[in-house]
C-alpha positions, 0 to 999 in steps of 0.5 A: 499499500502507498501512503502520503503523509502531510505534516510540516514538522519534518520530524513526524514525517520521519517517526511516520514514516520509519512507522509505516515502512516497518509494516511494509508499506510504500511511503510518499510525503509532503511537508504542506498541504499544497505540496500534498495535492501535487503529489496526491495528481501524481502518486495516488498513494492509498491512503491520506495522513495528514494533520491539522494545522500547517502553513500553507493549506491547514488538514482540513481545506487538504480533505476537501482539496484531495475528496475534489480530485478524487471522491474516494480518497481515504485519510485521515487525521494525525494532529495535536488538535484535539478540540471536539468541533475540529475532530468532527469537523474532519470526520464530516468532510471525509476523514476517515479516523483521527490520532492524537499527536504523539501516536504510538505506531501500534496505533497508526498501524491498527487505523492504517489496516482497519481501513485496508479491509 
């Protein structure tokens, strides 16, 4: 499976990359929402794992934009922003899951497995 990891933190992207690569998945990365949209169009990943708070395009707008490109896209939010209204909004607009940072590797892998069944 190909997974696009979107986060403005290189450290976070590296941790998530190691986590999913250890499970045998292919990873592509983006440091922000605008870059993620272009990578999504080119790479056509099976799953997008995105942060909410990014400087160029927030995660909500990224979800909306990707769904205009591919309405069947699968997306998960992984953020330190735990505001319930943001979690609900992400779900309403198309996110299939929400993980709070910092996340344990097992948590991320479990959610990926669940979404890919």
